[in-house]
C-alpha positions as CSV (number, residue, x, y, z in Angstrom):
1,M,0.0,0.0,0.0
2,T,1.5,3.3,-1.1
3,E,1.5,6.0,1.6
4,V,-0.1,9.3,0.7
5,A,2.3,12.2,0.9
6,T,1.3,14.5,3.7
7,P,2.9,17.6,5.3
8,G,3.9,15.4,8.3
9,L,5.6,12.8,6.1
10,E,7.4,15.5,4.1
11,L,8.7,17.1,7.3
12,Q,9.8,13.8,8.6
13,A,11.7,13.1,5.4
14,E,13.4,16.5,5.5
15,R,14.5,15.9,9.1
16,A,15.9,12.5,8.2
17,E,17.8,14.1,5.3
18,S,19.1,16.8,7.6
19,R,20.4,14.2,10.1
20,R,22.1,12.3,7.3
21,G,23.8,15.5,6.1
22,F,24.9,16.4,9.7
23,L,26.4,12.9,10.2
24,L,28.2,13.1,6.9
25,G,29.7,16.5,7.8
26,L,30.4,15.7,11.4
27,P,34.0,14.4,10.9
28,A,34.9,17.6,9.0
29,V,33.3,19.8,11.7
30,V,35.2,18.0,14.4
31,Y,38.5,18.3,12.5
32,L,37.9,22.1,12.0
33,V,37.0,22.6,15.7
34,V,40.0,20.7,17.0
35,F,42.7,22.0,14.6
36,F,41.3,25.4,13.7
37,V,38.8,26.8,16.1
38,I,40.5,25.8,19.4
39,P,44.0,26.9,18.3
40,L,42.5,30.2,17.1
41,G,40.8,30.7,20.4
42,I,44.1,30.0,22.2
43,V,45.9,32.6,20.1
44,I,43.1,35.2,20.7
45,A,43.3,34.5,24.5
46,Y,47.1,34.9,24.5
47,S,46.7,38.3,22.8
48,F,44.9,39.5,25.9
49,A,47.2,37.7,28.4
50,T,50.0,39.1,30.6
51,R,53.7,38.6,30.0
52,T,55.8,38.2,33.2
53,R,59.3,39.5,33.7
54,T,60.7,36.0,33.1
55,G,58.9,35.7,29.7
56,R,56.1,33.5,30.7
57,T,52.6,34.1,29.4
58,E,49.9,34.0,32.1
59,L,46.2,33.9,31.3
60,R,45.2,36.4,34.0
61,D,44.9,40.2,34.4
62,W,43.5,40.5,30.9
63,N,44.6,43.7,29.2
64,L,45.2,45.4,25.8
65,E,48.9,46.0,26.3
66,A,49.9,43.8,23.4
67,Y,47.5,45.5,21.0
68,E,48.8,48.9,22.2
69,R,52.3,47.9,21.2
70,L,51.1,47.3,17.6
71,G,51.5,51.1,17.2
72,E,55.2,51.1,18.1
73,S,57.6,52.2,15.4
74,V,59.3,48.8,15.0
75,V,56.0,47.0,14.5
76,R,54.8,49.7,12.1
77,A,58.0,49.3,10.1
78,V,57.6,45.6,9.9
79,A,53.9,45.9,8.9
80,F,54.5,48.5,6.2
81,R,57.4,46.5,4.8
82,S,55.3,43.4,4.6
83,L,52.5,45.5,3.1
84,W,54.5,46.9,0.2
85,I,56.2,43.6,-0.6
86,A,52.7,42.0,-0.7
87,V,51.4,44.8,-2.9
88,A,54.4,44.6,-5.2
89,S,54.1,40.8,-5.5
90,T,50.4,41.1,-6.3
91,L,50.9,43.8,-9.0
92,I,53.7,41.8,-10.6
93,C,51.6,38.6,-10.6
94,L,48.7,40.6,-12.2
95,A,51.0,42.0,-14.9
96,L,52.4,38.6,-15.7
97,A,49.2,36.5,-15.3
98,Y,46.7,38.6,-17.2
99,P,48.4,38.2,-20.7
100,L,49.0,34.6,-20.0
101,A,45.3,34.0,-18.9
102,Y,44.1,35.9,-21.9
103,F,46.3,33.8,-24.2
104,I,45.2,30.5,-22.6
105,S,41.5,31.4,-22.7
106,T,41.6,32.2,-26.5
107,R,43.3,28.9,-27.5
108,K,41.7,25.8,-28.8
109,P,40.3,23.4,-26.1
110,A,43.2,20.9,-26.5
111,T,45.9,23.6,-26.3
112,R,44.0,25.3,-23.5
113,N,44.0,22.2,-21.3
114,L,47.7,21.5,-22.0
115,L,48.5,25.1,-20.9
116,L,46.4,24.9,-17.8
117,V,48.2,21.7,-16.8
118,A,51.5,23.5,-17.3
119,V,50.3,26.3,-15.0
120,M,49.4,23.8,-12.3
121,I,52.6,21.7,-12.6
122,P,54.4,23.7,-9.8
123,F,51.7,22.4,-7.4
124,W,53.0,18.9,-8.0
125,S,56.1,19.5,-6.0
126,N,56.6,20.7,-2.4
127,F,56.6,24.5,-1.9
128,L,59.6,24.4,0.5
129,I,61.7,22.4,-2.1
130,R,60.8,24.9,-4.8
131,T,61.8,27.8,-2.6
132,Y,65.2,26.2,-1.8
133,A,65.7,25.7,-5.5
134,W,65.4,29.4,-6.0
135,R,68.0,29.9,-3.3
136,V,70.4,27.7,-5.2
137,L,69.8,29.7,-8.4
138,L,70.2,33.1,-6.7
139,D,73.3,32.1,-4.6
140,S,76.7,33.6,-5.2
141,D,77.6,30.6,-7.3
142,G,74.1,30.2,-8.8
143,L,73.0,30.4,-12.4
144,F,71.5,33.9,-12.1
145,T,74.5,35.4,-10.5
146,R,76.9,33.9,-13.1
147,V,74.8,35.1,-16.0
148,A,74.5,38.6,-14.5
149,A,78.3,38.8,-14.2
150,E,78.8,37.5,-17.7
151,V,76.5,40.2,-19.3
152,G,78.1,43.0,-17.2
153,F,75.6,43.6,-14.4
154,G,78.2,43.3,-11.7
155,D,77.9,40.5,-9.2
156,G,74.1,40.4,-9.7
157,R,73.5,39.2,-6.1
158,I,69.9,39.5,-5.1
159,L,69.8,36.7,-2.5
160,F,68.9,37.9,1.0
161,T,67.2,41.0,-0.4
162,N,63.6,42.2,-0.8
163,K,64.0,41.5,-4.5
164,A,64.6,37.9,-3.9
165,V,61.6,37.7,-1.5
166,I,59.4,39.3,-4.2
167,L,60.7,37.0,-6.8
168,G,60.0,33.9,-4.6
169,L,56.5,35.2,-3.8
170,V,55.7,35.9,-7.4
171,Y,56.9,32.4,-8.5
172,G,55.0,30.7,-5.6
173,Y,51.7,32.5,-6.0
174,L,51.5,33.2,-9.7
175,P,49.1,30.3,-10.4
176,F,46.7,31.7,-7.9
177,M,46.4,34.7,-10.1
178,V,46.3,32.9,-13.4
179,L,43.5,30.5,-12.7
180,P,40.9,33.0,-11.5
181,L,41.7,35.3,-14.4
182,Y,41.4,32.5,-16.8
183,A,38.0,31.5,-15.3
184,A,36.8,35.1,-15.7
185,I,38.1,35.7,-19.2
186,E,37.0,32.4,-20.6
187,R,33.4,33.2,-19.7
188,I,33.4,36.5,-21.6
189,D,30.9,36.7,-24.4
190,W,33.3,37.6,-27.3
191,S,30.4,38.8,-29.5
192,L,30.5,41.9,-27.3
193,V,34.0,42.5,-28.4
194,E,33.1,42.0,-32.0
195,G,30.2,44.4,-31.6
196,A,32.6,47.0,-30.2
197,R,35.0,46.6,-33.1
198,D,32.0,46.8,-35.6
199,L,31.3,50.2,-33.9
200,Y,34.8,51.3,-34.9
201,A,36.4,50.8,-31.5
202,S,40.1,50.2,-31.6
203,G,41.6,47.1,-30.1
204,W,42.7,49.0,-27.0
205,A,39.3,50.7,-26.6
206,A,37.5,47.3,-26.9
207,F,39.7,45.8,-24.3
208,R,39.3,48.8,-21.9
209,R,35.6,49.1,-22.3
210,V,34.6,45.4,-22.7
211,V,37.2,42.8,-21.7
212,W,38.7,44.5,-18.7
213,P,35.4,45.3,-16.9
214,L,34.1,41.8,-17.6
215,S,37.3,40.3,-16.2
216,K,37.3,42.4,-13.0
217,P,35.9,39.5,-10.9
218,G,39.0,37.5,-11.8
219,V,41.3,40.4,-11.1
220,I,39.8,40.9,-7.7
221,A,39.8,37.2,-6.8
222,G,43.4,36.6,-8.0
223,S,44.7,39.7,-6.3
224,I,43.2,38.7,-2.9
225,L,44.5,35.1,-3.3
226,V,48.0,36.5,-3.9
227,F,48.0,39.4,-1.5
228,V,46.7,37.6,1.6
229,P,49.3,34.8,1.8
230,S,52.1,37.2,0.6
231,F,51.4,39.5,3.5
232,G,51.8,36.9,6.2
233,A,54.4,34.8,4.4
234,Y,57.2,33.2,6.5
235,V,58.9,30.4,4.5
236,T,59.9,32.5,1.4
237,P,61.2,35.6,3.4
238,A,63.1,33.2,5.7
239,I,64.8,31.3,2.9
240,L,65.3,34.0,0.2
241,G,65.4,37.0,2.4
242,G,67.4,35.6,5.3
243,N,65.2,37.4,7.8
244,K,67.7,40.3,7.6
245,K,64.7,42.7,7.3
246,G,61.9,41.3,9.3
247,L,58.5,40.8,7.9
248,V,55.3,40.0,9.7
249,G,55.6,36.2,9.6
250,S,59.2,36.1,10.8
251,Y,58.5,38.8,13.4
252,I,55.7,36.7,14.9
253,V,58.0,33.7,15.1
254,D,60.7,35.8,16.8
255,Q,58.2,37.0,19.4
256,F,57.2,33.5,20.3
257,M,60.6,31.7,20.0
258,D,63.3,34.3,20.9
259,A,61.7,37.3,22.6
260,R,59.3,35.0,24.5
261,N,56.6,37.6,24.2
262,G,53.5,35.5,23.5
263,P,50.9,38.3,23.9
264,L,52.6,40.5,21.3
265,G,53.1,37.6,18.9
266,A,49.5,36.6,19.4
267,S,48.2,40.1,18.8
268,L,50.2,40.3,15.5
269,S,48.8,36.9,14.5
270,V,45.3,38.3,15.2
271,M,46.1,41.3,13.0
272,V,47.2,39.1,10.1
273,L,44.1,36.9,10.6
274,A,42.0,40.1,10.4
275,V,43.6,41.1,7.1
276,M,43.0,37.6,5.8
277,L,39.4,37.7,6.9
278,I,38.8,41.1,5.3
279,G,40.4,39.8,2.1
280,T,38.2,36.6,2.1
281,L,35.1,38.6,2.6
282,V,35.9,40.9,-0.2
283,Y,36.7,37.9,-2.4
284,F,33.3,36.3,-1.8
285,R,31.4,39.6,-2.2
286,Q,33.2,40.9,-5.2
287,G,35.0,38.1,-7.0
288,G,34.1,34.6,-5.8
289,R,30.4,34.9,-6.5
290,N,31.1,35.7,-10.1
291,L,33.5,32.9,-10.8
């Protein structure tokens, strides 16, 4: 006998489906709570804690002293240095990635897929190993230094400088710019460009008035995906920059490991998390929803 669908049976089915979905997602929720929410809560609690004279962090006498120290000249210098390096890396990635994404999106499907695989090949190896490979290339006996000396550019040493850090960041995060740009450009209705050219628009005018506005979601998404990790990067500045000029990531590590100032390190971590959160919100509101 077939049961007649009633509002009660439909509600019961919806609840059963909701329970199944909850059970399926429970392992992921537990993982996120244990390895993300709880550590994040500890970091936030440390940022309001008290540092004793011996360097211990005590969770008592809650205060804002660590956040007040974020206005000190040293911290400001580190933050601004990290900011301009992240901005420079993002702009260079955009300048390199946009023509490449445009080229890929206008190729035939077979060629397009091959080029996309080539873009993603760096992800097949460990990021740390790739960064160390750049250190070998930029070393005093490396290929880049020898070539620069041969062509008359002096010793050509850029290792342990901001230039080396930017180079490493651009290399590491360039695919994060290419892929969103490709997704945005590939979805453009090219009949609009043809219409603009039929109305006697030049190639540059058609690009400026049609292609660029329609690709802005990819520009926004790619810029955020590059800027956010570049701002808080630690591995690349440590290996290629030598930490001679501190950036936010290395400065946070120094506070926890060397200075034994947990509250200040935690407050800096919260600042970086706030920047990442703002970037993520902008991504979802401006770029992510259109890709």
